[in-house]
N, C-alpha and C positions, 0 to 999 in steps of 0.2 A: 301632371301627377307621376311621381317616380313609381317604377315597377316594383315587384315583390322583392327583388334581390338588390334594391337600392341600398346604398350604404348609409346607416344611421349615423348622422354627423356627430351626435353626442358620444355614442358608444364606440363608434368605429368599427362596427361588425356588420356583416351582411345579414339582412333579414332572412335570406334563403338559407344561409349557414346555420342560423339559430333554429329555424324550422326543421332543417335536416337533422340537426343534433337531437331535438325532441322526439321526432318520429322515429328515428333509429333507436333511441333509448327506450321508447315505449314498446317497440317491436322486440327488442332484446329482453325486456322485463317480462312481456308476455311469453316469450319462448321459455324463459327460466321457469315462470310460474307453471306452465303447461308441462314442462319436463319434471319439475318437482312434484306435481300432483300425480302424474303418470308413474313416477317412481314409488310413490307412497301408496297409491290405490290400485295400480294397474291401468293399462291403456283404456280399456272399455269403461270402467267406472269413472275415470277421469273425464272421458268425453261425455258421458251421461251427466256428470256433475257439472261440468262447464255449460252444457245445454240448459239444465235446470236453473243454474245460477243466472244465466243470461235472460231467461224467461222471468225469473223472480225480480230481477233489477228493472226490466221493462214494465212489469206490473206495479212495482213500488213506484216508479217514476210516474206512471198513469194516476196513481193515487195521490202522490205528493204534488204534482203539477198538473191539475186538470185542464188548465188553459192549453196545454201542449196538444191534447187530443183534438182540439178544435182547429189547429192550424192545418190549412190546406196546402200551402206552398211556403217554402223558405225563400226570402228575398233578401 
C-alpha cells in the first residue's frame, strides 16, 4: 500500500502536497478570522466570542448527531 505522499497517478500530484495546501489554507483563514474579529470587537471580547462559539458548535453537534456521543474510540 502506498504511503501518504504517494503520487496519484491520475492527478499527478502528491497527496502530501494537497494535505499541506489545505491545512495551511485553513490555518491562514483562521488567523484572518481571528484578527478581523479582534479588530472589530477588541481582543478580550473576540476571545470570549470564540470560546462561546466553540461550545455552541459542540452542543449543536451533540444535538444533531447523538450517535457521536456514544463513540468510545475512533478507529
